[in-house]
Every structure is written in C-alpha cells, then in structure tokens.
Steps between C-alpha positions, in 0.01 A plus 500: 500500500144396481288437804278197502133539562550399866792734555299796345213413725714603800403866411134430558545545878563870421147530347166579653179313456424704186832398345669838533826545671456606862520872561699450821786385280562875418606559856769236487776645287724196502207278397388739231860507366531132513177458314612755240827310446326161488264631228794527270538121507169476319486313176201483251198350681596574858209752557556533865850642456365739221240611751775551765692729269195715435417516868858589613539757224181669598641541854837594384339731238692833532770361273254393231322833508823665386448306169880463428422231251335753272691808587855347518470148332879442540490537882492207725124436602560310831466602853809443702370230744816477709454877615135432583596200700749700721239673696219263527341624829206731467671789688755520218247563215631839439862390486391228247341758281785743504769242448310320233406807307862636527645182382260471223577864398865415477429182307299701242764766471757226457301354216436842342882559501574153361274550199521867441795656668816613317837455673506876566158504651576200717818669619302811594237300673748305698669821609176659605409196711843505662458875577166445643614217715783715639254774596238264636693211646202354700247494205353195337686590176830516678435164667392346163799657330738350763344159468524504120862607499599214742 
C-alpha cells in the first residue's frame, strides 16, 4: 500500500513549526503507537513516514537499546503493539512496561528455543515453566503460560 502525496501530508498536522514531530505526542500512548504502526506502511520516497518511524522508535527506545538484532539476530525484532495498546491511559504506564517486557522476554525465549533448543532441553524448559506456574499462580509468567496453552 502506498500513500499518495496528499495522504502522506495528513501526518504534517503532528509536526511543529520547525518540521519536527510534536513532543506532546509522547504523552499520547495510543497516538504514538498508531504513528509507529502507520510508519510501517512507508514505501521509498515517503519521508514523513520514515521520520515517524525514527520519532516513535526514539520514544519506545528501551527495546532498541537491548540490541537484539545484533545479539540474537534470529529473534523477532518487533514490539508487541497489542500489549501496549491495552493500557493506554497514563496511570497504567508501569503496567504497560511490565507486561510488554514480560511478553517480549517470552517471545525471545521462544525464538531461542525454536532455533537452538533440542527436544530434551525444550521438555526440561517446559517442565520448569509448569513447576514455576504451580508455585506462583498469580505471576506474569503463569498468566502468559496459561494464555499460551489455551
């Protein structure tokens, strides 16, 4: 999908007089995430969407700072936007951080196991997760494990 020049111009309303994206966008989680998702519709020559990607990644930077693309090139390098969008109100910032980081950790562990895990290691790891979830039923890992098993 390619946006025409007029369609891409709709993003200009999010820029200030100097041509930079407005800083107040960082306080609007849903808006920031929507801009991040829209930036993936960019094709060659749509500079404003390339700028949107840089802006949003800067403000969602903790994931990029982990540098998984270099350290674990086989792991998925994409934030889980659905998780971030669940708790968009400002008072849920900590919940977003915990849930997103936990979910991304599980995603990376899954990728590691898919690429490097032997059947025996995967069986041991699964048993360990099951033991942990029985001992800590209210934990984030237990919740994720229950969701993944469904």
